[in-house]
MARNURO-973931 format. One record per residue (C-alpha): x, y, z. Coordinates in nm, 4 decimals. Example, Ala and Ser with C-alpha at 12.3 -4.5 7.8 and 13.67 -1.06 7.14 Angstrom:
2
PT        px        py        pz
PT    1.2300   -0.4500    0.7800
PT    1.3670   -0.1060    0.7140
//
This chain:
615
PT        px        py        pz
PT   12.3890    8.5697   10.5745
PT   12.5738    8.8209   10.3609
PT   12.4632    8.6185   10.0579
PT   12.1025    8.7261   10.1155
PT   12.1020    8.9418    9.8019
PT   12.1675    8.6306    9.5913
PT   11.8174    8.5029    9.6641
PT   11.6870    8.7911    9.4515
PT   11.9764    8.8078    9.2065
PT   11.9492    8.4524    9.0735
PT   11.5853    8.4729    8.9519
PT   11.6516    8.8266    8.8223
PT   11.9414    8.6992    8.6104
PT   11.7257    8.4077    8.4942
PT   11.4552    8.6515    8.3853
PT   11.7082    8.8719    8.2052
PT   11.8616    8.5851    8.0057
PT   11.5278    8.4290    7.9128
PT   11.3564    8.7572    7.8308
PT   11.6316    8.8799    7.6003
PT   11.6872    8.5451    7.4317
PT   11.3631    8.6177    7.2405
PT   11.2768    8.2480    7.2185
PT   11.6020    8.1439    7.0518
PT   11.6962    7.9042    7.3324
PT   11.5962    7.5391    7.3177
PT   11.3396    7.4165    7.5688
PT   11.6055    7.2213    7.7569
PT   11.8364    7.5216    7.7942
PT   11.5441    7.7472    7.8888
PT   11.4349    7.4945    8.1542
PT   11.7863    7.4733    8.2971
PT   11.8051    7.8529    8.3266
PT   11.4471    7.9079    8.4474
PT   11.4331    7.6232    8.6980
PT   11.8009    7.6440    8.7912
PT   11.7852    8.0116    8.8859
PT   11.5027    7.9496    9.1332
PT   11.6771    7.6346    9.2539
PT   11.9910    7.8350    9.3316
PT   11.7768    8.0876    9.5147
PT   11.6215    7.8035    9.7173
PT   11.9665    7.6611    9.8008
PT   12.0838    8.0049    9.9111
PT   11.7730    8.0329   10.1281
PT   11.8472    7.6937   10.2867
PT   12.2003    7.8120   10.3698
PT   12.0659    8.1350   10.5201
PT   11.8118    7.9399   10.7274
PT   12.0874    7.7166   10.8632
PT   12.2978    8.0206   10.9542
PT   11.9992    8.1983   11.1064
PT   11.9216    7.9028   11.3316
PT   12.2782    7.8091   11.4289
PT   12.4179    8.1615   11.4689
PT   12.1246    8.4010   11.5045
PT   12.1986    8.7652   11.4256
PT   12.1986    9.0189   11.7076
PT   11.8402    9.0933   11.8034
PT   11.7162    8.8288   11.5607
PT   11.7432    9.0758   11.2696
PT   11.9879    9.0989   10.9813
PT   11.9888    9.3912   10.7375
PT   12.1797    9.4272   10.4120
PT   12.1875    9.7659   10.2389
PT   12.2426    9.7343    9.8647
PT   12.2377   10.1034    9.7700
PT   12.0798   10.4369    9.8527
PT   11.8047   10.5090    9.6051
PT   11.7406   10.8805    9.6532
PT   11.7224   11.1600    9.9101
PT   11.4544   11.4216    9.8467
PT   11.3000   11.6505   10.1091
PT   11.3415   11.4088   10.3967
PT   11.2525   11.1027   10.1887
PT   11.5651   10.8873   10.1696
PT   11.4652   10.5300   10.0889
PT   11.7369   10.2736   10.0318
PT   11.7243    9.9287    9.8817
PT   11.7835    9.7438   10.2062
PT   11.6979    9.3807   10.2700
PT   11.5510    9.3031   10.6119
PT   11.5657    8.9469   10.7456
PT   11.3855    8.8355   11.0595
PT   11.1763    8.5312   11.1463
PT   10.8758    8.6513   10.9449
PT   11.0623    8.7370   10.6254
PT   11.2711    8.4195   10.6611
PT   10.9511    8.2133   10.6719
PT   10.8205    8.3867   10.3615
PT   11.1576    8.3491   10.1926
PT   11.1495    7.9732   10.2492
PT   10.7932    7.9396   10.1220
PT   10.8488    8.1481    9.8096
PT   11.1765    7.9887    9.7014
PT   11.1057    7.6333    9.8197
PT   10.7531    7.5898    9.6900
PT   10.8344    7.8175    9.3958
PT   11.1185    7.5869    9.2923
PT   10.8919    7.2800    9.2978
PT   10.6330    7.4652    9.0888
PT   10.9030    7.5692    8.8396
PT   11.0222    7.2118    8.8113
PT   10.6697    7.0876    8.7437
PT   10.6101    7.3725    8.4973
PT   10.9181    7.2698    8.2966
PT   10.7358    6.9399    8.2306
PT   10.3833    7.0757    8.1958
PT   10.4683    7.3511    7.9457
PT   10.6822    7.1358    7.7138
PT   10.5838    7.1895    7.3537
PT   10.3894    7.5086    7.4266
PT   10.4523    7.8189    7.2186
PT   10.6480    8.0725    7.4228
PT   10.8145    7.8198    7.6573
PT   11.1087    8.0447    7.7485
PT   10.8777    8.3474    7.7694
PT   10.6693    8.1628    8.0283
PT   10.9739    8.0806    8.2404
PT   11.0989    8.4386    8.2156
PT   10.7672    8.5614    8.3557
PT   10.7771    8.3134    8.6453
PT   11.1382    8.4075    8.7267
PT   11.0396    8.7743    8.7400
PT   10.7425    8.6756    8.9573
PT   10.9716    8.5096    9.2132
PT   11.2090    8.8090    9.2127
PT   10.9193    9.0505    9.2699
PT   10.7768    8.8450    9.5562
PT   11.1173    8.8216    9.7234
PT   11.1603    9.1981    9.6917
PT   10.8189    9.2377    9.8538
PT   10.8979    9.0211   10.1566
PT   11.2580    9.1317   10.2093
PT   11.2183    9.5090   10.1717
PT   11.2805    9.6989   10.4929
PT   11.0540    9.9881   10.3927
PT   10.7093   10.0149   10.2435
PT   10.8376   10.1721    9.9233
PT   11.0553    9.8699    9.8431
PT   10.7637    9.6478    9.9405
PT   10.5442    9.8441    9.7006
PT   10.7869    9.7865    9.4115
PT   10.7619    9.4122    9.4712
PT   10.3857    9.4489    9.5181
PT   10.3508    9.6084    9.1741
PT   10.5923    9.3569    9.0244
PT   10.3795    9.0567    9.1199
PT   10.0758    9.2429    8.9863
PT   10.2451    9.2928    8.6502
PT   10.3633    8.9316    8.6365
PT   10.0180    8.8014    8.7253
PT    9.8785    8.9971    8.4287
PT   10.1423    8.8499    8.1968
PT   10.0961    8.4943    8.3238
PT    9.7162    8.4881    8.3423
PT    9.7066    8.6209    7.9872
PT    9.9894    8.3950    7.8692
PT    9.7650    8.2424    7.6008
PT    9.7046    8.5907    7.4666
PT    9.5584    8.4724    7.1363
PT    9.2435    8.3640    7.3226
PT    9.0225    8.6634    7.4025
PT    8.8823    8.5209    7.7324
PT    9.2371    8.4819    7.8639
PT    9.3170    8.8431    7.7827
PT    8.9947    8.9548    7.9498
PT    9.0777    8.7525    8.2627
PT    9.4250    8.9061    8.2773
PT    9.2828    9.2538    8.2333
PT    9.0244    9.1909    8.5051
PT    9.2909    9.0745    8.7505
PT    9.5060    9.3746    8.6658
PT    9.2265    9.6306    8.7086
PT    9.0741    9.4849    9.0266
PT    9.4091    9.4484    9.1999
PT    9.5028    9.8013    9.0875
PT    9.2044    9.9282    9.2867
PT    9.3632    9.7785    9.5948
PT    9.7001    9.9208    9.4934
PT    9.5554   10.2722    9.4839
PT    9.4271   10.2226    9.8386
PT    9.7718   10.1034    9.9435
PT    9.9392   10.4085    9.7869
PT    9.7018   10.6402    9.9719
PT    9.7923   10.4604   10.2938
PT   10.1644   10.5090   10.2245
PT   10.1103   10.8783   10.1510
PT    9.9231   10.9235   10.4794
PT   10.1900   10.7434   10.6806
PT   10.4738   10.9445   10.5286
PT   10.2807   11.2710   10.5651
PT   10.2238   11.2130   10.9361
PT   10.5321   11.0173   11.0421
PT   10.7942   11.1300   10.7886
PT   10.9230   10.7830   10.7052
PT   10.8265   10.4634   10.5258
PT   11.0801   10.2427   10.7023
PT   10.8677    9.9693   10.8566
PT   11.0557    9.9395   11.1840
PT   11.0636   10.3161   11.2307
PT   10.6891   10.3273   11.1685
PT   10.6347   10.0680   11.4419
PT   10.8292   10.2890   11.6872
PT   10.6941   10.6286   11.5841
PT   10.3248   10.5377   11.5492
PT   10.2627   10.4698   11.9230
PT   10.4541   10.7881   12.0115
PT   10.2544   11.0176   11.7837
PT    9.9147   10.8526   11.7635
PT    9.6766   10.7686   12.0413
PT    9.4820   10.4445   11.9960
PT    9.2009   10.5047   11.7481
PT    9.3495   10.8234   11.6003
PT    9.1574   10.9271   11.2878
PT    9.4616   10.9646   11.0607
PT    9.6058   10.6290   11.1610
PT    9.2589   10.4746   11.1368
PT    9.2352   10.5971   10.7772
PT    9.5901   10.4844   10.6925
PT    9.5353   10.1294   10.8200
PT    9.1999   10.1153   10.6399
PT    9.3849   10.1969   10.3175
PT    9.6434    9.9273   10.3925
PT    9.3576    9.6821   10.4407
PT    9.2152    9.7938   10.1065
PT    9.5441    9.7049    9.9413
PT    9.5566    9.3714   10.1192
PT    9.2049    9.2618   10.0185
PT    9.2814    9.3462    9.6555
PT    9.5995    9.1426    9.6353
PT    9.4723    8.8562    9.8518
PT    9.1311    8.8356    9.6785
PT    8.9159    8.9035    9.9823
PT    8.5730    9.0654    9.9963
PT    8.4914    9.2945    9.8170
PT    8.7812    9.2706    9.5670
PT    8.7763    8.8921    9.5336
PT    8.6212    8.8632    9.1878
PT    8.9474    8.8368    8.9903
PT    9.0774    8.5187    9.1489
PT    8.8529    8.2549    8.9904
PT    8.8947    8.4066    8.6429
PT    9.2713    8.3917    8.6911
PT    9.2381    8.0190    8.6210
PT    9.2600    8.1118    8.2520
PT    9.6382    8.0955    8.2852
PT    9.8432    7.7734    8.2656
PT    9.7976    7.5483    8.5682
PT   10.1501    7.6044    8.7115
PT   10.0611    7.9760    8.7164
PT    9.7580    7.8944    8.9283
PT    9.9828    7.7089    9.1713
PT   10.2312    7.9956    9.1815
PT    9.9682    8.2673    9.2341
PT    9.7457    8.0752    9.4736
PT   10.0008    7.8896    9.6852
PT   10.3371    8.0546    9.7384
PT   10.3243    8.4098    9.6155
PT   10.0707    8.6714    9.5184
PT    9.7613    8.5972    9.7258
PT    9.9650    8.5735   10.0451
PT   10.1034    8.9253    9.9991
PT    9.8072    9.0889   10.1734
PT    9.8434    8.8584   10.4735
PT   10.2136    8.9402   10.4927
PT   10.1476    9.3160   10.4687
PT    9.9075    9.3143   10.7643
PT   10.1333    9.0893   10.9705
PT   10.4388    9.3039   10.8953
PT   10.2596    9.6269   10.9932
PT   10.0926    9.4700   11.2971
PT   10.1911    9.7607   11.5231
PT    9.9755   10.0001   11.3210
PT    9.6738    9.7699   11.3271
PT    9.7061    9.7140   11.7025
PT    9.6617   10.0900   11.7447
PT    9.3383   10.0754   11.5403
PT    9.1413    9.7858   11.6915
PT    8.8316    9.8680   11.4831
PT    9.0254    9.8093   11.1596
PT    9.1847    9.4976   11.3022
PT    8.8365    9.3696   11.3865
PT    8.7305    9.4520   11.0300
PT    9.0173    9.2342   10.9042
PT    8.8657    8.9394   11.0914
PT    8.5140    9.0127   10.9653
PT    8.6358    9.0325   10.6045
PT    8.8117    8.6996   10.6449
PT    8.5167    8.5283   10.8132
PT    8.2630    8.6421   10.5540
PT    8.4938    8.5624   10.2611
PT    8.5719    8.2108   10.3767
PT    8.2022    8.1230   10.4084
PT    8.0934    8.2805   10.0791
PT    8.3821    8.1190    9.8907
PT    8.2980    7.7805   10.0438
PT    7.9430    7.7880    9.9079
PT    8.0706    7.9038    9.5668
PT    8.3171    7.6132    9.5520
PT    8.0387    7.3666    9.6316
PT    7.8705    7.3980    9.2895
PT    8.1622    7.4618    9.0525
PT    8.2341    7.2130    8.7750
PT    8.5832    7.3292    8.6711
PT    8.8530    7.1535    8.8731
PT    9.0709    7.4654    8.8894
PT    8.7889    7.7024    8.9838
PT    8.6986    7.4770    9.2781
PT    9.0563    7.5076    9.4008
PT    9.0524    7.8832    9.3331
PT    8.7522    7.9356    9.5586
PT    8.9142    7.7137    9.8201
PT    9.2185    7.9438    9.8079
PT    8.9915    8.2417    9.8630
PT    8.8418    8.0612   10.1605
PT    9.1775    7.9632   10.3125
PT    9.3135    8.3164   10.2789
PT    8.9946    8.4132   10.4614
PT    9.1070    8.1930   10.7511
PT    9.4372    8.3810   10.7577
PT    9.2569    8.7162   10.7673
PT    9.0307    8.5823   11.0415
PT    9.3403    8.4851   11.2417
PT    9.4960    8.8289   11.1923
PT    9.1697    8.9921   11.2984
PT    9.1675    8.8136   11.6349
PT    9.5367    8.8807   11.6933
PT    9.6527    8.5276   11.6129
PT    9.9547    8.6474   11.4169
PT   10.1593    8.3281   11.4528
PT    9.8635    8.1103   11.3536
PT    9.7996    8.3180   11.0397
PT   10.1596    8.2799   10.9180
PT   10.1679    7.9116   11.0140
PT    9.8546    7.8521   10.8054
PT   10.0071    8.0571   10.5239
PT   10.3005    7.8146   10.5191
PT   10.0966    7.4939   10.5444
PT    9.8480    7.6209   10.2863
PT   10.1379    7.6736   10.0445
PT   10.2241    7.3030   10.0801
PT    9.8855    7.1447   10.0239
PT    9.7475    7.4012    9.7797
PT   10.0546    7.3791    9.5571
PT   10.0119    7.0004    9.5704
PT    9.6459    7.0219    9.4683
PT    9.7064    7.2632    9.1829
PT   10.0007    7.0675    9.0443
PT    9.7993    6.7455    9.0738
PT    9.5101    6.9144    8.8926
PT    9.7582    7.0090    8.6213
PT    9.8591    6.6445    8.5948
PT    9.4926    6.5445    8.5639
PT    9.4162    6.8126    8.3051
PT    9.7219    6.7159    8.1018
PT    9.6311    6.3468    8.1225
PT    9.2715    6.4145    8.0168
PT    9.3717    6.6170    7.7089
PT    9.3063    6.9544    7.8775
PT    8.9601    6.8647    8.0006
PT    8.8780    7.0596    8.3202
PT    8.5128    6.9671    8.3836
PT    8.5088    6.7146    8.6691
PT    8.1794    6.5690    8.5433
PT    8.3557    6.4652    8.2227
PT    8.6245    6.2764    8.4104
PT    8.5436    5.9924    8.6516
PT    8.7219    5.6688    8.7359
PT    9.0695    5.8199    8.7180
PT    9.2130    5.6670    9.0336
PT    9.3415    5.3593    8.8530
PT    9.4811    5.5501    8.5565
PT    9.6462    5.8301    8.7584
PT    9.7626    5.6798    9.0883
PT   10.0099    5.9579    9.1776
PT    9.7603    6.2342    9.0988
PT    9.4965    6.0451    9.2999
PT    9.7321    6.0083    9.5972
PT    9.8140    6.3786    9.5692
PT    9.4467    6.4702    9.5803
PT    9.3770    6.2384    9.8722
PT    9.6636    6.3790   10.0798
PT    9.6227    6.7408    9.9663
PT    9.2430    6.7252    9.9941
PT    9.2676    6.5770   10.3418
PT    9.5032    6.8575   10.4446
PT    9.2660    7.1159   10.2959
PT    8.9776    6.9573   10.4874
PT    9.1992    6.9482   10.8013
PT    9.1658    6.5741   10.8601
PT    9.2644    6.5244   11.2254
PT    9.6173    6.4403   11.3370
PT    9.7610    6.3078   11.0099
PT    9.7486    6.6205   10.7923
PT    9.9335    6.9501   10.8137
PT    9.6143    7.1497   10.7622
PT    9.4650    7.0209   11.0866
PT    9.7393    7.1751   11.3006
PT    9.7313    7.5203   11.1431
PT    9.3552    7.5522   11.0966
PT    9.2868    7.4232   11.4454
PT    9.5228    7.6842   11.5884
PT    9.3189    7.9551   11.4139
PT    8.9909    7.8189   11.5479
PT    9.1342    7.8027   11.8987
PT    9.2584    8.1613   11.8796
PT    8.9137    8.2741   11.7589
PT    8.7596    8.0937   12.0557
PT    9.0145    8.2394   12.2996
PT    8.9468    8.5909   12.1690
PT    8.5799    8.5552   12.2666
PT    8.4583    8.6258   11.9139
PT    8.1977    8.3530   11.8783
PT    8.0754    8.4781   11.5385
PT    8.4165    8.4290   11.3797
PT    8.4521    8.0920   11.5508
PT    8.1223    7.9704   11.4055
PT    8.2206    8.1076   11.0636
PT    8.5445    7.9116   11.0862
PT    8.3655    7.5908   11.1832
PT    8.1066    7.6333   10.9064
PT    8.3882    7.6990   10.6610
PT    8.5645    7.3815   10.7750
PT    8.2480    7.1788   10.7160
PT    8.1987    7.3272   10.3686
PT    8.5659    7.2690   10.2856
PT    8.5371    6.8981   10.3568
PT    8.2260    6.8671   10.1412
PT    8.3466    7.0503    9.8300
PT    8.6978    6.9032    9.8457
PT    8.5821    6.5431    9.8551
PT    8.3004    6.6175    9.6112
PT    8.5774    6.7007    9.3649
PT    8.7728    6.3848    9.4497
PT    8.4745    6.1476    9.4390
PT    8.3394    6.2831    9.1093
PT    8.6723    6.3120    8.9269
PT    8.8435    5.9940    9.0483
PT    8.5598    5.7530    9.1254
PT    8.2574    5.6258    8.9372
PT    8.2386    5.5572    8.5672
PT    8.5348    5.6566    8.3525
PT    8.4262    5.9101    8.0902
PT    8.7552    6.0005    7.9217
PT    9.0850    5.8416    7.8327
PT    9.3741    5.9443    8.0549
PT    9.7487    5.8993    8.0252
PT    9.9549    5.9440    8.3409
PT   10.2431    6.1885    8.3434
PT   10.5920    6.0618    8.4083
PT   10.9451    6.1815    8.4626
PT   11.1272    6.3332    8.7568
PT   11.0054    6.6862    8.6797
PT   10.6477    6.5563    8.7115
PT   10.6838    6.3116    8.9984
PT   10.9344    6.4740    9.2359
PT   10.7399    6.7964    9.3123
PT   10.4245    6.5958    9.3827
PT   10.6048    6.3474    9.6088
PT   10.7811    6.6215    9.8090
PT   10.4580    6.8150    9.8547
PT   10.2711    6.4978    9.9561
PT   10.5188    6.4527   10.2414
PT   10.4975    6.8196   10.3432
PT   10.1159    6.8039   10.3415
PT   10.1126    6.5340   10.6097
PT   10.1807    6.5871   10.9793
PT   10.5501    6.5994   10.8873
PT   10.4960    6.9461   10.7426
PT   10.3654    7.0592   11.0824
PT   10.7092    6.9902   11.2303
PT   10.8367    7.2951   11.0435
PT   10.7858    7.5749   11.2924
PT   10.8161    7.9313   11.1630
PT   11.0734    8.1239   11.3737
PT   10.8295    8.3951   11.4776
PT   10.9116    8.4235   11.8484
PT   10.9698    8.7891   11.9320
PT   10.8782    8.8993   11.5802
PT   10.4999    8.9106   11.6081
PT   10.2895    9.0029   11.9140
PT   10.1837    8.7225   12.1446
PT    9.8194    8.6218   12.1072
PT    9.5792    8.5420   12.3883
PT    9.5083    8.1785   12.3172
PT    9.8396    8.0048   12.3679
PT    9.7539    7.8615   12.7071
PT    9.5414    7.5783   12.5665
PT    9.4112    7.3160   12.8084
PT    9.0957    7.1055   12.8081
PT    8.8975    7.3661   12.6149
PT    9.1468    7.3529   12.3314
PT    9.1365    6.9730   12.3188
PT    8.7580    6.9836   12.3144
PT    8.7626    7.2272   12.0251
PT    9.0106    7.0040   11.8397
PT    8.7720    6.7114   11.8808
PT    8.4772    6.9201   11.7597
PT    8.6610    7.0536   11.4548
PT    8.7934    6.7072   11.3732
PT    8.4445    6.5594   11.3916
PT    8.3149    6.8394   11.1673
PT    8.5821    6.7609   10.9070
PT    8.5001    6.3886   10.9186
PT    8.1273    6.4610   10.9011
PT    8.1818    6.6709   10.5891
PT    8.3774    6.3904   10.4216
PT    8.1121    6.1351   10.5164
PT    7.8344    6.3570   10.3828
PT    8.0270    6.4092   10.0585
PT    8.0619    6.0322   10.0210
PT    7.6895    5.9823   10.0764
PT    7.5964    6.2537    9.8265
PT    7.8524    6.2147    9.5493
PT    7.9521    5.8492    9.5420
PT    7.7217    5.6258    9.3396
PT    7.4375    5.7545    9.1236
PT    7.3958    6.0870    9.3090
PT    7.0169    6.0666    9.2703
PT    6.9434    6.2732    9.5829
PT    7.1814    6.5496    9.4799
PT    7.0370    6.5551    9.1290
PT    6.6834    6.5756    9.2672
PT    6.7719    6.8670    9.4954
PT    6.9637    7.0456    9.2200
PT    6.6691    7.0010    8.9834
PT    6.4178    7.1598    9.2190
PT    6.3320    7.5293    9.1899
PT    6.5210    7.6331    9.5072
PT    6.8093    7.4093    9.4049
PT    6.8362    7.5662    9.0602
PT    6.8233    7.9150    9.2094
PT    7.0898    7.8489    9.4735
PT    7.3106    7.6586    9.2295
PT    7.3024    7.9446    8.9812
PT    7.3600    8.2025    9.2549
PT    7.6537    8.0178    9.4089
PT    7.7939    7.9205    9.0682
PT    7.8074    8.2935    8.9885
PT    7.9890    8.3462    9.3205
PT    7.6925    8.5253    9.4777
PT    7.6559    8.7571    9.1788
PT    7.9329    9.0033    9.2662
PT    8.0394    9.0259    8.9026
PT    7.6814    9.1049    8.8004
PT    7.6497    9.3748    9.0661
PT    7.9823    9.5332    8.9753
PT    7.8876    9.5199    8.6094
PT    7.5653    9.7127    8.6799
PT    7.7216    9.9629    8.9201
PT    8.0579   10.0302    8.7546
PT    8.1020    9.8740    8.4113
PT    7.7720    9.9632    8.2424
PT    7.7712   10.3281    8.3609
PT    8.1293   10.3586    8.2404
PT    8.0406   10.2161    7.8987
PT    7.7393   10.4499    7.8815
PT    7.9647   10.7490    7.9454
PT    8.2026   10.6223    7.6795
PT    7.9177   10.6087    7.4277
PT    7.8001   10.9570    7.5250
PT    8.1457   11.1051    7.5107
PT    8.2283   10.9327    7.1834
PT    8.0565   11.2398    7.0315
PT    8.1889   11.4726    7.2987
PT    7.9368   11.7638    7.3336
PT    8.2006   11.9947    7.4788
PT    8.4369   11.9267    7.1893
PT    8.1395   11.9727    6.9550
PT    8.0576   12.3139    7.1040
PT    8.4168   12.4306    7.0890
PT    8.4331   12.3036    6.7315
PT    8.1768   12.5674    6.6272
PT    8.4512   12.8324    6.6239
PT    8.6791   12.6616    6.3679
PT    8.3729   12.5655    6.1620
PT    8.2643   12.9318    6.1471
PT    8.6152   13.0341    6.0514
PT    8.6281   12.7724    5.7768
PT    8.2806   12.8801    5.6533
PT    8.3779   13.2493    5.6470
PT    8.6934   13.1615    5.4635
PT    8.4918   12.9686    5.2061
PT    8.2547   13.2610    5.1472
PT    8.5239   13.5274    5.1258
PT    8.7525   13.3190    4.9069
PT    8.4842   13.3167    4.6409
PT    8.5151   13.6957    4.6149
PT    8.8719   13.6616    4.4881
PT    8.7803   13.6401    4.1179
PT    9.0677   13.8407    3.9643
PT    8.8278   14.0791    3.7755
PT    8.9076   14.4482    3.8216
PT    8.5487   14.5669    3.7796
PT    8.4323   14.3216    4.0495
PT    8.6897   14.4617    4.2899
PT    8.5860   14.8230    4.2084
PT    8.2202   14.7438    4.2649
PT    8.3121   14.5641    4.5927
PT    8.5063   14.8685    4.7151
PT    8.2236   15.1030    4.6218
PT    7.9652   14.8798    4.7818
PT    8.1766   14.8549    5.0959
PT    8.2097   15.2323    5.1123
PT    7.8340   15.2778    5.0807
PT    7.7778   15.0294    5.3650
PT    8.0270   15.2126    5.5846
PT    7.8683   15.5536    5.5144
PT    7.5218   15.4097    5.5832
PT    7.6417   15.2680    5.9110
PT    7.7897   15.6051    6.0096
PT    7.4729   15.7951    5.9199
PT    7.2522   15.5478    6.1114
PT    7.4759   15.5718    6.4167
//
């Protein structure tokens, strides 16, 4: 396991070579470097996993100190890598799924301007995410946290010549920075009160210094939650995620499946000891997740862009993970994080195949009848969509989502359980609405299937992982995360599995009834006054952008217009204007005529004498 540092070094070297080549490398060489660096990182991860399982480190933890960064007034952070079951799970997801996405991207981005630049950004993205999950202290984690934020800005705005893409990148950067400020405040509070940012030391010191519900710890964990909701696109900082679809499709897969949006889930799971001491904040985590998953489900139901539908589904699935964290189902949250990476990466890459085949058309209502033309993409959507809808027994999503629902039930929080069940029903409807409209019915556009190993292999591997086979991969979390209350199971759990399975099947059946064929009933409902109102409201994602525009953006622009002619600067500017005016008047008296000067002196003397006499 002493090769752990190589998992970060390989993508960092790949980024360095590609970034400083300045586009002089051929596409083939750039692909070999960009994909190969992540592939080497994935192979190193596989070797570490084998060692971790066959010869576990003492205490189930391995640390590797690279160097001491600084030592200032009691703050002595080092760049130390920390490997346990949780970080090993994240390491496998990031490098494994990240490698498949890189391979697909090497095919998808062929012929695009800035090919090597794109791969350099994705390599830096992988390095930053690995730094985030392997750092043993919150400062190292924060460096990786900021790194993925920077890379998301660069990748979302990759097509920088298009103004909407730049705006989407800027929006993602600003909204996630709000969360980052909250996270920084949380780190400041923790260091101020506990004197360290080492995660394991925090877990030991917090129970010793703080009583449960302590105000300072309550505020610190609230700030950590603020950072998590920003990065993971949860309420109320969720608005950036759908607009992030402006980037190339492999970017969407990278951000929404294996890396950035899972960072908030990882942060809360990693600092679980702090949240257990503040049960009110932990309960808030569950509420945020439950509300987000329902709202995102309704928004996905009326979208027309294939990628935006998947974006809102990501928001909803991350909501399930937050819900699980909120009820103390730590293992279930990380298990769903892993399975979600499989089927969501599959769906996004398959959507990229569809978009590429349909000449970059993304409106599902302009597709139709694609199942014959694009058999692999269709199979990917059937398997990935079934996993997203948690089709019973045969899909990986069923096992992870059902575990979350059971834990919500075992916790006694019926509201979150009902939110989870409603979300499952909505997921089935909007997922198969997408599949039925895009792949069935009348063909509306010509499509040409992708080919080649870089296109086919990632989809085939992810298809396998999105079935029940993927559920055989069990994250090694025993002893790493606290035990939840619902592991006992029994008849109640089986009953809930049957109920959730029936809900998923009912959603698929309803989607078939509504969206296969002529869709006359759906069109009639959508054309009614309530239908138009709800469609517009949900299409705008419940109007959060409009509200934020009125509350924050417009007042800010108004202040900018007012301050464009800054009244304070204008008032202060009176002094130099008076000086310049006086100079202009007095300079005219410098005529060079002796008699004028004599008269001026005499006149000045008279004025002085008059002033003296009056005084």
